[in-house]
N, C-alpha and C positions, 0 to 999 in steps of 0.2 A: 114170889109175890111181886106184884106190880104196883108201884106207887106213882100217882100222877098229880100234878097241880090242878088239873081240871079233867073231867070226864066227858063234858059236852064240847065237842069241837076239838081242835088241835091243841094238845098240851104244849107248854113251854119247856117243861122238864119232866123226864120219866126216870124213875129209879127202879132197877130190877134187883131183887134180893132173893137169897136162898132161905133166909130165916128173918124173923121180925126184929124189932128193936131189942137191944140187950144192953143194960147199964148206960142208957143214954146215947147209944151209938147204933148205927145201922150200916152194915157193910153192903155196898151196892155197886152195880154198874150204872153209870149215869148217862142217859141220852139227853144231851143239851140241844134243844131244838130252837126255841125262840127266846133266847135269854133277854132280849131287849123288852119283852113284854112282861117279864117277871116283876112282881113287887119286890121291895127290899127284902133281904134275908132277915130272919129265917122265913123260908118258903113253906106255906101250908101244903102238905101232900096227903092224899087219901088213897087207900088200897081198895081192891074190889069188894072187900067185906065191910067197908064203911069206917074202918079205923083211920083216925087222922093224927097227924103229927106235924110239928114244925121243924124243918131241917135247915141247917146252915150249910150252904153250898161251899165247896172249896174255891179258893181264889184261882183265877186263870182259866176258867172253863171257856172254851170257844164255842160259838154257835154252830149248830149242826155237827157236833162231835160226839164220839163215844169215849167214855172215860172209865176204864175198868179199874176194879179194886180201889174204890174210894170209900173212906170211912166218914160217914156224916155224923155230926153231932145233932141229936134230935131231942125234942121234948114231946112226949105223947100227950095229945090233947083230948082224944076220945077213943076208948077201946071198944 
């Protein structure tokens, strides 16, 4: 599943997951693209099916980096 902070134009962050949210967590590979454009965390993310959640990103993400095996704390806002 692909989660993005925006679908129109270039996203600031993309999270790629095998499964959805479980118990307030999302295991993901994070592509940090334009972190300087992100609003404060938690960051709103939406998947291709329209489900939305707010994710707290881990500290220390570098712009234009790939971050495997990250566990995000999330709050589902729309299923």
